[in-house]
C-alpha positions in Angstrom: 0.0 0.0 0.0 1.7 3.2 -1.2 1.9 6.4 0.7 0.3 8.1 -2.4 -3.1 6.6 -1.4 -3.2 9.3 1.3 -3.1 12.6 -0.5 -3.7 14.7 2.7 -0.2 13.6 3.8 1.4 15.3 0.7 2.2 18.6 2.5 4.2 16.8 5.2 6.0 14.6 2.7 7.0 17.6 0.5 8.0 19.6 3.6 10.4 16.9 4.6 11.7 16.1 1.2 14.8 18.2 1.7 14.4 19.1 5.3 16.5 17.4 8.0 14.6 15.6 10.6 15.2 16.4 14.2 16.2 13.6 16.6 12.6 13.5 17.9 9.4 14.1 15.9 5.8 14.1 17.1 3.1 13.3 14.5 -0.3 14.4 15.9 -3.8 14.2 14.4 -7.1 12.4 14.8 -7.4 8.6 14.4 -7.8 7.5 10.8 -5.4 9.9 9.1 -2.7 7.4 8.2 -0.2 8.8 10.6 1.3 5.3 11.1 1.9 5.0 7.4 3.5 8.4 7.3 5.9 7.5 10.2 6.9 4.3 8.5 7.5 6.2 5.2 9.8 8.6 7.1 11.5 5.7 8.8 12.2 4.0 5.5 13.4 7.3 4.0 15.9 7.9 6.8 17.2 4.3 6.7 17.5 4.2 2.9 21.0 4.4 1.4 19.9 5.9 -1.9 20.0 9.6 -2.7 16.3 9.5 -3.8 15.0 7.9 -0.6 13.0 5.9 -0.1 14.1 4.0 -3.2 12.5 0.7 -2.3 15.2 -1.4 -3.9 18.4 -1.0 -1.8 19.4 -3.5 0.9 18.2 -1.2 3.6 14.7 -0.8 2.0 14.5 -4.5 1.4 15.2 -5.2 5.1 12.7 -2.6 6.1 9.9 -3.8 3.8 10.5 -7.4 5.0 10.1 -6.2 8.6 13.6 -7.3 9.6 15.7 -4.1 9.5 18.2 -4.3 12.4 18.2 -0.5 12.8 14.5 -0.1 13.2 12.0 -0.9 16.0 8.5 0.0 17.0 6.1 -0.1 20.0 2.4 0.1 20.0 -0.3 -0.4 22.7 -0.3 -4.2 22.3 2.9 -5.4 20.7 6.4 -4.4 19.6 9.2 -5.4 17.2 10.7 -8.8 18.1 14.1 -7.2 18.3 13.1 -5.4 21.5 12.6 -8.7 23.3 16.4 -9.0 23.4 16.7 -5.6 25.2 14.5 -6.4 28.2 13.9 -9.2 30.7 10.3 -8.1 31.1 7.5 -10.3 29.8 6.6 -9.8 26.1 3.1 -8.4 27.0 4.8 -5.6 29.0 6.8 -4.4 26.0 4.2 -1.9 24.7 3.8 1.8 24.3 1.7 2.1 27.4 4.2 0.5 29.8 7.5 1.8 31.1 9.2 -1.5 30.3 8.5 -1.0 26.6 10.0 2.5 26.6 13.1 1.2 28.5 13.6 -1.5 25.9 13.3 1.1 23.1 15.8 3.3 24.9 18.3 0.4 25.0 17.7 -0.3 21.3 18.2 3.3 20.2 21.5 3.6 22.3 23.1 0.7 20.4 25.5 1.2 17.4 23.9 1.1 13.9 24.1 -2.2 12.0 23.2 -1.6 8.4 22.2 2.0 7.9 23.8 5.3 8.9 20.8 6.0 11.1 18.8 4.1 13.8 15.0 4.7 14.0 12.4 3.9 16.7 8.6 4.6 16.4 6.2 4.7 19.3 2.7 4.2 17.8 -0.2 4.9 20.1 2.1 7.2 22.0 -0.9 8.9 23.5 -1.2 5.8 25.8 2.1 6.6 27.4 1.7 7.3 31.1 3.8 9.9 33.0 6.5 7.4 34.0 6.9 6.2 30.5 7.2 9.8 29.2 9.8 10.6 31.8 11.8 7.5 30.9 11.7 8.5 27.2 12.6 12.1 28.1 16.0 11.0 29.4 16.8 9.5 26.1 15.6 12.5 24.1 17.9 14.8 26.1 21.0 12.9 24.8 19.8 11.7 21.4 22.6 12.0 18.8 21.9 13.3 15.2 21.9 9.9 13.6 19.2 8.5 16.0 15.6 9.4 15.4 12.4 8.7 17.5 8.9 9.3 16.2 5.9 9.6 18.5 2.5 9.0 16.9 -0.4 10.5 18.8 -4.2 10.7 18.3 -4.3 13.5 20.9 -2.9 17.0 20.6 -0.7 18.5 23.2 -0.7 15.2 25.2 3.0 15.0 26.1 5.1 16.7 28.7 6.1 20.2 27.7 9.8 19.2 27.9 9.1 16.4 25.3 7.6 19.0 22.9 10.5 21.4 23.4 12.9 18.6 22.2 10.8 17.5 19.3 9.6 18.8 15.9 5.8 18.8 15.5 4.1 17.4 12.5 0.3 18.0 12.6 -2.0 16.1 10.2 -5.3 17.7 9.5 -8.5 16.0 8.3 -9.2 16.8 4.6 -12.1 19.1 3.9 -15.4 17.6 2.7 -14.7 18.2 -1.0 -11.3 16.5 -0.8 -12.7 13.7 1.3 -15.5 13.1 -1.2 -12.9 12.9 -4.0 -10.9 10.4 -1.9 -13.9 8.3 -1.2 -14.7 8.2 -5.0 -11.1 7.4 -5.8 -11.2 4.3 -3.6 -14.1 3.0 -5.6 -16.9 3.7 -3.1 -19.1 5.4 -5.6 -22.3 5.0 -3.5 -21.0 7.1 -0.6 -20.0 10.6 0.3 -18.9 12.5 3.4 -22.7 13.2 4.1 -23.1 9.5 4.9 -20.9 9.9 8.0 -20.5 12.0 11.1 -18.9 15.5 10.7 -15.1 15.3 11.1 -15.0 11.6 10.3 -11.5 10.8 9.0 -10.8 8.9 5.7 -9.7 5.6 7.3 -12.6 5.7 9.8 -15.0 6.1 6.8 -13.3 3.3 4.9 -13.6 1.0 8.0 -17.3 1.7 8.3 -17.9 1.0 4.6 -15.9 -2.2 4.6 -17.8 -3.5 7.6 -21.2 -2.6 6.3 -21.7 0.1 8.9 -21.8 3.1 6.5 -25.6 3.6 6.9 -25.6 3.5 10.7 -24.9 7.3 11.2 -27.7 8.2 8.8 -30.2 5.8 10.4 -29.5 7.1 13.9 -29.5 10.7 12.8 -32.8 10.4 10.9 -34.5 8.7 13.8 -33.4 11.2 16.3 -34.2 14.1 13.9 -37.7 12.7 13.4 -38.2 12.4 17.1 -37.2 16.0 17.6 -39.6 17.1 14.9 -42.4 15.2 16.6 -42.7 12.6 13.8 -41.7 9.8 16.1 -42.9 9.0 19.7 -40.7 8.0 22.6 -41.8 4.4 22.3 -40.9 4.5 18.6 -37.4 5.7 19.3 -36.9 3.3 22.2 -37.9 0.5 19.8 -35.4 1.7 17.2 -32.6 1.8 19.8 -33.5 -1.6 21.2 -33.2 -3.2 17.7 -30.0 -1.5 16.5 -27.0 -3.7 16.8 -24.7 -1.6 18.9 -23.7 -1.6 22.6 -25.4 0.6 25.2 -22.2 2.6 25.5 -22.3 3.2 21.7 -26.0 4.2 21.9 -25.1 6.9 24.4 -22.2 8.0 22.1 -24.6 8.3 19.2 -26.8 10.7 21.2 -23.8 12.8 22.2 -22.7 12.9 18.6 -26.2 14.0 17.4 -26.2 16.9 20.0 -22.6 17.9 19.1 -23.6 18.0 15.4 -26.6 20.1 16.2 -24.5 22.6 18.1 -21.9 22.6 15.3 -24.5 23.3 12.6 -26.2 26.0 14.8 -22.8 27.7 15.4 -21.7 27.3 11.7 -18.8 25.0 12.6 -20.5 22.4 10.3 -22.4 22.6 7.1 -26.1 21.9 7.3 -26.9 18.2 7.0 -30.0 16.7 5.1 -30.5 14.2 7.9 -30.6 16.9 10.7 -33.3 19.5 10.0 -34.9 19.8 13.4 -32.8 22.8 14.4 -33.7 24.9 11.3 -36.8 26.6 12.6 -36.1 26.9 16.4 -34.0 29.0 18.6 -31.6 26.2 19.6 -30.2 26.5 23.2 -26.6 25.5 22.7 -25.8 26.0 26.5 -28.6 23.6 27.5 -27.4 21.1 24.8 -23.9 21.3 26.1 -25.1 20.7 29.7 -27.0 17.6 28.4 -23.8 16.4 26.7 -21.9 16.7 29.9 -24.7 14.8 31.7 -24.5 12.0 29.0 -20.7 11.8 29.4 -21.1 11.5 33.2 -23.8 8.8 32.7 -21.3 6.9 30.5 -18.7 7.1 33.2 -21.2 5.6 35.7 -22.3 3.1 33.1 -18.8 1.7 32.9 -18.7 1.3 36.7 -22.2 0.0 37.2 -23.1 -2.3 34.3 -26.5 -3.1 35.7 -28.0 0.3 34.9 -31.3 -0.1 33.1 -30.9 0.8 29.4 -34.5 1.6 28.7 -34.9 3.8 31.8 -31.7 5.6 30.9 -32.6 6.2 27.3 -36.1 7.3 28.2 -34.8 9.9 30.6 -32.4 11.4 28.0 -35.0 11.3 25.2 -37.3 13.3 27.3 -34.6 16.0 27.9 -33.7 16.0 24.1 -37.4 16.6 23.3 -37.5 19.6 25.6 -34.5 21.1 23.7 -36.5 21.1 20.4 -40.0 22.0 21.7 
């Protein structure tokens, strides 16, 4: 799968075509923006021995593409490069990006002499799962990292790390393509029956692709249309409860869908989002965004308690929130 499949990465690729990488780089952006693929592209580029890196045919590229480059390692939240097992006595399941043992093994790897390439590269995928101890362990390495060693931190959250990590790193921010570019990308992938309107605002390309490939593309529209009809008075509370009872998602996801609907309504009302054909209930009312925000906070708090007390009654909970939603639109 070539990096060219992700055109929203072009600006970052072009920017670093002739620009030297710092020893530490943070790639931030929402989930589903191919940040992992970008980091691996940069890693191959740095390890490649050809002037026009990454060439894809030199010994270094062959090692990298085969997943056996001795000067490259990675961590994510559930696994790591096999090479890191030799740098730690900890159990394999502890060598992940969310545990200090994984970061310590990565530190040991990056400190070793290069084997094949002139550089040595480590990537921490899911770096937003690093706790404070893991960040402090990594920081010690960043403070003394030589020019031929490079660490990439890939995060789904912005401004997550310690300020001292940011001060020692270059920041690469990946933004979600706008709706026009996203529609073009969806069509280019062969999904001719879909557009960005089929999905929640701010959905990222790979999130959309996942939903399409798993036959979940119509779910957002179905939920939005049912909630919208309810807010317009076209559906009763028993109708909506029946719909939510039959839809094949968890109770937690049902609460998330209500939160998303309210956030979208706020976004449309405040002109953050374009109007959506499935959400028309706010067009002829004076929408109280403060009250909607309070309801979102209440839903988030309910989710927190739901995760702690799994016996909470689904129908009673939904009925309570549907009543409050109805009041917002009356």
